[in-house]
N, C-alpha and C positions, 0 to 999 in steps of 0.2 A: 140251203144251209150250210152244206160242206164246204162250198166255196168262201162263203163267211168266215166259217172257223180256220179255214187254212188261211185268209187274209190277216186275221187277227193273231194268229200264230207267228206270222212272218213279223208283223210289226212287233210284238212282243219280245221275239229274237233280237230285232235291231235294237230296240230298246237296251236291252239286257248287255249287248255287245258295248254300245255306247257307254253305258255306266260301268262296266268293269273295265273298259280302257282307260276312262279317266280316272278312276280309282286305282288302277293299277301303277299309273306313273307316281301317285301319291306313295304307295306302298313300296316302290323299288327304291333301293337304295344307292344303285350307281348310276342315278340318271343326273345331269346337268340340266336344270330347269330355268327358263329364261323367259321374262316378260318384255316385250317388244326388242328392237334392235339398236345398235350402236349408231348405224347411220341415221335412224330416226331422232336420236338425242342430238346428234350433230346438227341435224336441221332445225332444231328448236322445236320439238314435238316433247313439251316439258309436262304434260299433264297426263296421269296414268290413271287406269280404270281398275288396275287391281289394287286391293288393300292388303297391308302386310299381315292382316290376320290370315287373309287367303294365302298368301306367299309363304307363310310359314308351314303349310300343308306339304309343301313340296322339298323343305331341307330346314336344317339349323345352323347353316353355316353358309356365308356368301357376302357379296357386296353388291352395291348399287347407288340410287339417289332419291330424291323425293319430289312430290309435286312442285313446281316453278325450280326446280334443281335446289332445293333448300337444304345442301350439304351432302355430305357423303354417308353411306351406310355401311356397317361392318357387321355381319353377323357371327357369332360365337358360340357354341353349346346350347343352341335355342334362344339366346339372347339377342336383338337386335338394337343396334345404337345408331343414332344421327349425330353425326359431328359438324356441328352447323359453323358458321363464318368465323365465329368467335373463337373457334379450336376446341370448345367443350364437346364431351359425348354426354349424350342424352339417351335415354333408354325409349324406344319407339313404341307408340301406341298402336295398337292393332289396327284403328281406323284410317291411320294416315295411309295414303296411297304412293306408288311409286311408278313413275314412266319408264323405268329400266332398273332391273335387277336380276342377278344370277344366283341362283342357291343349290345346294344339294346336300345329302345326308352325308356328313364327313367321318369316314371309317378308314382311315390309313392304312395302306397295302405297302408302305416302307417309311422307315425312320432312321434316320442319320443323325449322329451327332457333328457340329462343326466348330472346331475349338481355335480356328484361325482369323484373323482380321481380312475381311474382304468387303469391297464395296458394292455397289448395285450393278454393275457392269458385271464384275467378277461373280456377284452370287449368280446371276442368270446363268452365267456359262457353267458353274458348278452345278447347277440344278439341271440343265441340259444334259450333262454327262452322267446323272443318275438317272435319267428317264430309259425306258426300253424303247421306246419309239416316240416320234413327235408327231404322229397323225391321230393320235387321241387327245381328250381333255383331262387336266389335270387339276385337282384341289389342293391347295398348298397351306400350311399353316408352319410358321417359323416362330418359336417362342425362346425367350432368352434375354441378355443383356446385349444391348447396342450402344456403341460408341458414339453415334451421330444418326439421326434420323430427321430428315427432311420432308415435310406433308403440306398438302393445301387442302383447302375446303372451298366451295363455290358458295357465294352470296344467292340468298333466294333472289329469283328474276320476276320481274312483272311483264304483264302482257302491253305491247305484241313483242313478243320473247325475242331475242337476238340470237344469232347462231350461237354455237357453243364456242367455235374458234373465238369470237369477240368477248366472251364472257369471260374465258380464262385470262386475259390480258388484265384484269383486275383483281384477280383471285389472293386472298390472304394466304401467307407462306407461314408454318410454324417449324421452328426446330426444335430438337430435344438432344441432349447429351447424356451419357452414363445413363441410360434409361431401359429399365424391363419393361417388356412388353409383348405384343404379338404382331407380327404381319401375316395377313390372310388374303386368298384372294385364287386367282386360275391361271394356267397356263391353256391357251387355246391354239390349235393348229393354224397354218398359216391361210389354208384354204377357207376359213370362217370370214376372211375380209367381208366387211359391210354389216355383218350379223352380229359379231363380237369383237372384241380387242384380238388381233392375232399375237401372239406372245404372251407376255406376262402383264397383269393387271392386278396390282396389290395394294391393300389399305392396311393401314397402322392403328392400332389402340394401346394405351398405356397398361400396364398391369392393373392399376386400380380402375380401370374403364372411365377414366374421367377426362382423356384429351386424345387426339389422333389425327387421322386424315389420309387423303389419297396419298400413297408414297411416291415420291420423286427421287431421293436421294437417301443412301442408308451407308453405314459402317458396322459390320458386325463384329461382334467380339467372342462370344460364347454362346452359341444356339442349338436347339434341336430342331431338327426340320421333318417335316410329317408330310408325306404326300399320298394322295388318294387317286388311283388311277379311276377315269369315269369313260365309259365306253359309248354311252347313250345320251342323247341330247332332246330335249324337247322345248318347244318354244311356243307361246301363245302371243299373238298379236293383238293391237288395239284394234277396235273397232270405230273410233271416234273419227269425226271429220278432218281433223288436224293430220292425222296419220295417214289417211286415206288421200288428202291433197299434198302431202309431202312428196318432193321429189328425191327418190331414194336409188336413182339410175345412175347418178353421178359417181366419179372415183373420188372418194375422200380420205385415201391414205395420208396425205401431207398433212390436211387439217387434223386428224386423229393423232399423228405424232406431235402436232403442237400442243394438243389438248393433254396428250399421255404425259408429257415431259416438261 
């Protein structure tokens, strides 16, 4: 009887630890949570297992995509938007699923005003100069007036899914002039290659939350920059056959460069 009681005690302890570890990720604010990997997306793994209702448990801010690559996702202040191939932003239904997404609870550690005109490359250099180190993750929110914004949104794909580098050859492009809105996304360290996008990955949405997309180019005019330092990383991998069969060992840096730019 004592042996049986001891075994039950061990089982109970393991269950409690597992549950507390799972819930602690949801409760912590400075954790970058990610569903799947960017290399899986490059390989054409476009069907996700995680719903947006589940994703919201891990953050109120982020970016990603949808099953079949049906547009670009941007999350702000607990609301998630789907910017489809028509360039229009739609509120996301919690039952929708994602093959790739990155979220966190946005709590800025640094706020800076930028009142000079800079382009996308100059913006990245300016942001790099504001960071205490390039070895952790950062969530970034840039709000204000933009002289120029250029975005894209990928149209929904049908099976058999083509590689992402082929999909972006026919991506719709959108341009905005003198527009108010928000740029949101992340800066990831270089060592994250294959897992996420090294460097900056940013999406845009207009102030009225009606349009946007994946950021390609910009010209800033007068903006507020907020930076959230994030030193913890948590990832959940798909368990489906497509992910299991995908070749994720190949170097895909050049493909990723084409996709992002």
